DRENBAKE-909553 format. One record per residue (C-alpha): residue in three letters; x, y, z. Coordinates in steps of 0.05 Angstrom, whole numbers, plus 5000, padded with zeros to 4 digits. Layout:
N
  aa east north   up
 ala    X     Y    Z
...
***
This chain:
386
  aa east north   up
 met 8558  6188 9320
 thr 8626  6186 9314
 thr 8662  6129 9295
 arg 8717  6101 9346
 pro 8789  6092 9310
 asp 8813  6028 9309
 tyr 8879  6035 9358
 thr 8913  5967 9335
 thr 8917  5998 9265
 ala 8914  6077 9279
 arg 8982  6089 9281
 arg 9005  6039 9224
 glu 8949  6081 9172
 ala 8965  6139 9199
 gly 9038  6130 9164
 phe 9086  6195 9171
 his 9082  6268 9142
 trp 9128  6328 9160
 ser 9109  6403 9154
 val 9133  6472 9154
 asp 9091  6530 9157
 ser 9089  6597 9181
 ala 9050  6644 9228
 gln 9023  6712 9245
 gly 9087  6727 9283
 ala 9141  6713 9223
 leu 9093  6768 9188
 arg 9107  6815 9243
 glu 9173  6796 9253
 ile 9201  6801 9181
 thr 9167  6867 9169
 gly 9178  6899 9240
 thr 9106  6905 9263
 pro 9096  6915 9343
 ile 9045  6865 9358
 arg 8999  6914 9379
 glu 9001  6949 9321
 phe 8995  6889 9289
 asn 8933  6870 9335
 leu 8895  6935 9334
 asn 8904  6973 9273
 pro 8885  6941 9206
 glu 8924  6976 9166
 ala 8981  6952 9205
 cys 8957  6885 9188
 ile 8946  6891 9119
 glu 9009  6920 9102
 ala 9037  6861 9146
 tyr 9009  6804 9106
 arg 9013  6848 9036
 arg 9091  6855 9051
 gly 9105  6799 9091
 arg 9082  6744 9057
 pro 9120  6753 8996
 leu 9186  6764 9044
 ile 9177  6704 9079
 arg 9161  6667 9011
 asp 9236  6699 8991
 met 9273  6673 9053
 phe 9244  6605 9061
 gly 9217  6572 8995
 glu 9160  6544 8968
 asp 9165  6494 9019
 val 9139  6524 9082
 gly 9072  6540 9082
 leu 9053  6622 9087
 pro 9007  6652 9145
 gly 8933  6640 9120
 leu 8903  6709 9114
 gly 8858  6727 9171
 thr 8844  6774 9232
 pro 8893  6776 9286
 ala 8892  6724 9326
 val 8861  6723 9390
 ser 8842  6664 9423
 tyr 8796  6690 9477
 gly 8735  6724 9438
 his 8692  6670 9469
 val 8702  6690 9540
 asn 8715  6764 9523
 cys 8632  6767 9498
 leu 8617  6739 9554
 gly 8648  6793 9599
 ser 8729  6784 9600
 glu 8761  6837 9583
 leu 8819  6823 9534
 leu 8887  6865 9550
 phe 8928  6882 9487
 pro 9002  6904 9518
 glu 9063  6940 9487
 gly 9106  6879 9464
 gly 9066  6828 9492
 glu 9007  6770 9466
 val 8931  6791 9483
 ala 8917  6767 9543
 his 8851  6772 9594
 thr 8818  6775 9657
 his 8777  6724 9700
 ile 8702  6740 9716
 tyr 8670  6690 9756
 gly 8684  6698 9832
 ser 8650  6628 9846
 leu 8609  6567 9816
 glu 8546  6595 9824
 glu 8560  6664 9800
 gly 8586  6631 9736
 leu 8523  6584 9727
 arg 8486  6640 9743
 ala 8506  6682 9681
 leu 8523  6619 9633
 ala 8449  6619 9639
 glu 8437  6691 9606
 pro 8428  6694 9529
 val 8484  6730 9492
 asp 8492  6772 9423
 phe 8551  6743 9399
 gly 8552  6798 9349
 thr 8546  6857 9394
 ala 8581  6833 9452
 gly 8655  6855 9472
 arg 8703  6868 9423
 ala 8669  6826 9376
 pro 8646  6886 9328
 phe 8713  6907 9330
 phe 8744  6855 9296
 leu 8689  6841 9255
 asp 8702  6910 9221
 phe 8767  6890 9218
 arg 8749  6827 9188
 ala 8716  6879 9131
 his 8777  6924 9124
 met 8821  6860 9112
 gln 8770  6841 9057
 arg 8769  6906 9021
 ala 8845  6903 9018
 phe 8849  6824 9000
 pro 8787  6806 8946
 gly 8779  6744 8919
 glu 8811  6717 8975
 ser 8780  6699 9045
 val 8800  6724 9110
 his 8786  6675 9169
 phe 8752  6716 9228
 ser 8806  6689 9290
 phe 8764  6724 9337
 gly 8760  6639 9370
 ser 8747  6607 9427
 glu 8790  6546 9469
 gly 8773  6476 9490
 pro 8728  6461 9556
 ile 8778  6455 9622
 thr 8816  6521 9588
 ser 8752  6569 9577
 ala 8733  6543 9646
 tyr 8799  6566 9676
 glu 8794  6633 9634
 leu 8719  6637 9663
 arg 8738  6631 9737
 gly 8811  6628 9747
 glu 8859  6585 9780
 gly 8799  6567 9836
 phe 8761  6523 9781
 phe 8820  6475 9789
 thr 8810  6465 9869
 asp 8732  6471 9847
 val 8731  6402 9819
 leu 8766  6376 9885
 asp 8716  6423 9929
 asp 8657  6406 9893
 pro 8666  6360 9839
 pro 8580  6360 9817
 leu 8578  6431 9818
 ala 8637  6442 9777
 arg 8618  6392 9725
 arg 8557  6428 9716
 phe 8595  6479 9709
 leu 8641  6457 9655
 arg 8577  6430 9610
 ala 8553  6500 9613
 val 8616  6520 9591
 val 8610  6477 9541
 asp 8542  6501 9517
 ser 8573  6563 9507
 val 8633  6547 9468
 leu 8589  6504 9431
 asp 8535  6569 9421
 phe 8595  6614 9404
 his 8622  6568 9348
 arg 8546  6565 9306
 trp 8553  6642 9314
 thr 8624  6643 9271
 cys 8597  6586 9235
 ser 8541  6626 9211
 leu 8592  6684 9191
 glu 8634  6642 9145
 gly 8578  6607 9114
 ala 8587  6539 9147
 glu 8552  6479 9176
 pro 8562  6479 9255
 ile 8567  6401 9260
 ser 8618  6377 9205
 pro 8618  6311 9171
 his 8692  6320 9165
 gly 8723  6331 9230
 ala 8744  6381 9295
 gly 8797  6392 9329
 leu 8805  6435 9409
 cys 8861  6469 9433
 asp 8860  6457 9517
 asp 8933  6466 9546
 leu 8899  6474 9616
 ser 8869  6409 9616
 ser 8931  6382 9636
 leu 8929  6408 9697
 ile 8875  6358 9718
 pro 8906  6303 9753
 pro 8896  6236 9713
 arg 8843  6200 9761
 leu 8801  6262 9748
 trp 8809  6254 9668
 arg 8743  6211 9662
 asp 8692  6257 9694
 phe 8719  6325 9674
 val 8770  6330 9616
 val 8741  6261 9576
 ala 8662  6284 9591
 ser 8670  6350 9578
 trp 8716  6333 9510
 gly 8655  6284 9484
 gln 8603  6342 9492
 tyr 8644  6390 9452
 phe 8655  6343 9393
 asp 8596  6313 9393
 gly 8570  6394 9384
 met 8626  6407 9329
 thr 8635  6333 9282
 thr 8604  6269 9260
 gly 8682  6256 9240
 ser 8752  6257 9271
 arg 8762  6291 9329
 tyr 8834  6319 9340
 ala 8864  6347 9403
 his 8924  6394 9417
 val 8945  6390 9484
 glu 9006  6424 9531
 asn 9044  6396 9578
 leu 9010  6326 9593
 thr 9041  6266 9638
 arg 9054  6193 9623
 asp 8994  6182 9660
 his 8953  6220 9619
 leu 8963  6185 9558
 pro 8905  6127 9570
 tyr 8854  6168 9560
 leu 8867  6202 9492
 glu 8840  6141 9474
 glu 8773  6137 9510
 ala 8768  6204 9493
 gly 8769  6179 9421
 leu 8821  6222 9389
 ala 8847  6207 9313
 his 8902  6248 9328
 tyr 8944  6275 9383
 asp 8993  6343 9382
 pro 9028  6340 9439
 ser 9060  6410 9422
 ile 9107  6430 9495
 ser 9103  6375 9536
 pro 9173  6370 9580
 lys 9152  6308 9622
 leu 9145  6266 9550
 thr 9179  6237 9497
 pro 9148  6206 9427
 arg 9172  6135 9451
 leu 9137  6155 9510
 val 9075  6178 9476
 ala 9094  6109 9429
 glu 9085  6063 9489
 his 9030  6088 9528
 cys 8973  6107 9483
 arg 8957  6081 9409
 val 8938  6156 9380
 pro 8975  6175 9324
 phe 9018  6239 9338
 leu 9061  6293 9316
 trp 9128  6321 9347
 arg 9141  6390 9344
 leu 9203  6433 9337
 glu 9185  6503 9360
 ser 9226  6565 9354
 phe 9257  6559 9426
 his 9287  6486 9415
 cys 9323  6525 9343
 arg 9366  6571 9390
 glu 9399  6508 9417
 met 9404  6465 9367
 ser 9459  6453 9309
 val 9441  6438 9234
 pro 9453  6373 9242
 glu 9413  6369 9311
 val 9358  6387 9272
 glu 9359  6335 9226
 asp 9375  6281 9281
 phe 9306  6314 9315
 val 9272  6287 9249
 tyr 9308  6222 9245
 gln 9290  6204 9320
 ala 9220  6222 9331
 val 9207  6178 9267
 ala 9247  6120 9300
 asp 9212  6135 9364
 gly 9140  6124 9335
 ala 9113  6198 9302
 asn 9064  6199 9254
 ala 9090  6268 9233
 val 9134  6328 9259
 thr 9119  6399 9248
 leu 9152  6467 9249
 ser 9124  6536 9250
 val 9170  6591 9232
 ala 9142  6654 9286
 glu 9187  6706 9327
 thr 9255  6706 9327
 met 9259  6658 9259
 cys 9260  6712 9202
 asn 9339  6703 9195
 pro 9392  6678 9158
 glu 9416  6623 9217
 arg 9341  6599 9229
 ala 9329  6599 9163
 thr 9381  6538 9150
 gln 9352  6504 9209
 val 9285  6511 9170
 gln 9319  6472 9103
 ala 9346  6431 9150
 phe 9283  6405 9177
 ile 9257  6402 9109
 arg 9311  6366 9083
 ala 9311  6311 9134
 gly 9230  6317 9135
 lys 9224  6295 9059
 glu 9276  6241 9061
 ala 9249  6205 9123
 lys 9181  6202 9084
 arg 9221  6179 9025
 leu 9245  6121 9066
 phe 9184  6111 9117
 asp 9142  6106 9044
 glu 9193  6050 9008
 gly 9185  6011 9073
 val 9244  6020 9111
 ser 9229  6012 9187
 arg 9227  6057 9240
 ala 9300  6032 9270
 glu 9329  6037 9208
 ile 9309  6111 9203
 gly 9341  6121 9263
 glu 9411  6095 9251
 arg 9407  6162 9211
 val 9415  6195 9283
 ser 9482  6215 9298
 pro 9519  6188 9363
 glu 9511  6258 9392
 gly 9435  6272 9365
 arg 9426  6193 9404
 gln 9462  6225 9464
 lys 9407  6287 9470
 leu 9347  6258 9454
 trp 9299  6253 9479
 glu 9340  6248 9559
 cys 9379  6313 9543
 trp 9319  6350 9499
 cys 9306  6418 9533
 gly 9283  6408 9592
 tyr 9256  6342 9588
 ala 9236  6330 9659
 gly 9199  6262 9644
 pro 9232  6183 9673
 lys 9277  6166 9643
 ser 9268  6101 9591
 ser 9310  6057 9551
 arg 9345  6072 9498
 gly 9302  6024 9444
 gly 9256  6053 9410
 his 9183  6035 9399
 arg 9171  5993 9340
***
């Protein structure tokens, strides 16, 4: 049974950390590898890793984590094995089709057993992984043919209709969602068998469930919190982590009900670090994305770090992805690292969040957060969360 965090002390105990990593998109950009080739041609993927990792290291330095060795990131592996078609467009990310025309159809289909190892594109990507293992002997190759969280998986299978199903027939929608989570857990147990891992981790587990943001807050307890509980009970006896985009202030209290130890808001235009800190006690990070950097100067990148700390974030993170493998973005990445290290030093020495916030320029205070890249949430006071 998972131990619920003590939210009276959780954020203080979490402290402050920073991180910068790089993703498969950076490998593709820095080596000039088309995304469709990377996703479908093992030799192209292998060459991108072989050439790209040293190039990323040379451009960004030792403080930037390299992309983990793995097959192409396909988040729809689970639903593909259930019958959803994977689509690999030229120049674009992988997409998928919706396959259930009704909740009843979905329940009938989900009751059928699935041999994940022979279903959908699984054999193709298992063979892809074998190619990579031969190319990189002695290194572990992650099988990145994955699954999403409960609500997102329900959408992947049922389409937009699921978001009216929860209003039109809540009991049947809950039954369908429970069946979806059971299937996700079956898929998880299969992928664990490939890696030689125990299906229930004593350490912790995470989920990505961006589409849960489309469930109204008043329905979160019945649909999101309940399905997350089922998911995590089948994944871990340890800590629970969630990445959810596009939440609003009224969703935030339910993160505590879900027992989260850490929350990643990712891209959530209606939130700011201050709002998250004021409306839930779950430790959280604040993320700088590649598209943000297009609108920012080097001093503003540093301001981003210090203001996030001042307003309550327990971590700041940046991932080097597409559009970032060039000298201008590399300079911004170094500014982020520089500010992250300094903020960490100050925080660990006992300097208050308010004092760290004094490092933010007047221009940065104006931009962060009311003028922040499309922020559309309620106005809040300038005072930071302490």
